[in-house]
C-alpha positions as CSV (number, residue, x, y, z in Angstrom):
1,X,-35.5,-34.1,-22.1
2,X,-36.7,-31.1,-21.7
3,X,-39.3,-29.9,-24.1
4,X,-41.0,-26.4,-25.2
5,X,-44.5,-26.7,-25.6
6,X,-46.3,-24.2,-27.6
7,X,-42.7,-23.5,-29.2
8,X,-42.8,-22.8,-33.2
9,X,-41.3,-25.9,-34.8
10,X,-38.9,-25.7,-37.7
11,X,-37.4,-28.1,-40.6
12,X,-34.5,-29.8,-39.0
13,X,-35.7,-28.6,-35.1
14,X,-35.9,-32.3,-32.8
15,X,-39.2,-32.7,-31.3
16,X,-41.0,-35.3,-28.8
17,X,-44.5,-36.1,-31.0
18,X,-47.9,-37.4,-29.3
19,X,-50.1,-39.3,-31.7
20,X,-53.7,-39.0,-31.4
21,X,-53.2,-43.3,-30.7
22,X,-51.2,-42.6,-27.8
23,X,-47.5,-43.2,-29.4
24,X,-44.5,-40.7,-28.0
25,X,-41.9,-40.4,-30.3
26,X,-38.9,-38.5,-30.2
27,X,-38.2,-37.4,-34.2
28,X,-36.3,-35.2,-36.5
29,X,-38.8,-32.6,-38.4
30,X,-38.7,-32.9,-41.9
31,X,-41.8,-31.3,-43.9
32,X,-44.6,-29.7,-42.9
33,X,-47.7,-29.0,-44.5
34,X,-51.3,-28.2,-43.7
35,X,-52.0,-32.1,-44.5
36,X,-48.7,-34.1,-43.3
37,X,-45.3,-33.9,-40.9
38,X,-42.5,-35.8,-42.2
39,X,-40.9,-36.7,-39.3
40,X,-36.9,-38.3,-39.6
41,X,-35.4,-40.8,-37.1
42,X,-32.4,-40.2,-34.8
43,X,-31.5,-43.7,-35.4
44,X,-30.7,-43.7,-39.0
45,X,-31.7,-47.2,-39.3
46,X,-35.4,-46.1,-38.8
47,X,-37.2,-45.3,-42.3
48,X,-39.0,-41.5,-42.1
49,X,-42.6,-41.5,-41.3
50,X,-45.1,-39.2,-42.5
51,X,-48.1,-38.3,-39.9
52,X,-51.2,-36.8,-40.9
53,X,-51.6,-33.4,-38.7
54,X,-54.8,-34.9,-37.6
55,X,-52.9,-37.8,-36.2
56,X,-51.2,-35.5,-34.0
57,X,-52.2,-34.8,-30.6
58,X,-49.3,-32.8,-29.9
59,X,-45.9,-31.9,-30.8
60,X,-43.5,-29.6,-28.7
61,X,-39.2,-28.6,-29.5
62,X,-36.7,-31.0,-28.1
63,X,-34.5,-28.1,-25.9
64,X,-32.2,-30.2,-23.8
65,X,-31.3,-34.0,-23.9
66,X,-29.0,-35.9,-22.6
67,X,-28.4,-39.8,-22.2
């Protein structure tokens, strides 16, 4: 996975997120406002997650991914 730290992220972008508790995840950015961020899973069997902005250590847009 290649990410671009510091790049602006928009709804629909694939992102990597690290929470302050140490959890790292790859998700699709849904809604984002000053208090919360909605993340939808790349795997449709997982429900969307809503995190407080204060719980996110960093978020970076995914530029390229391969498996």
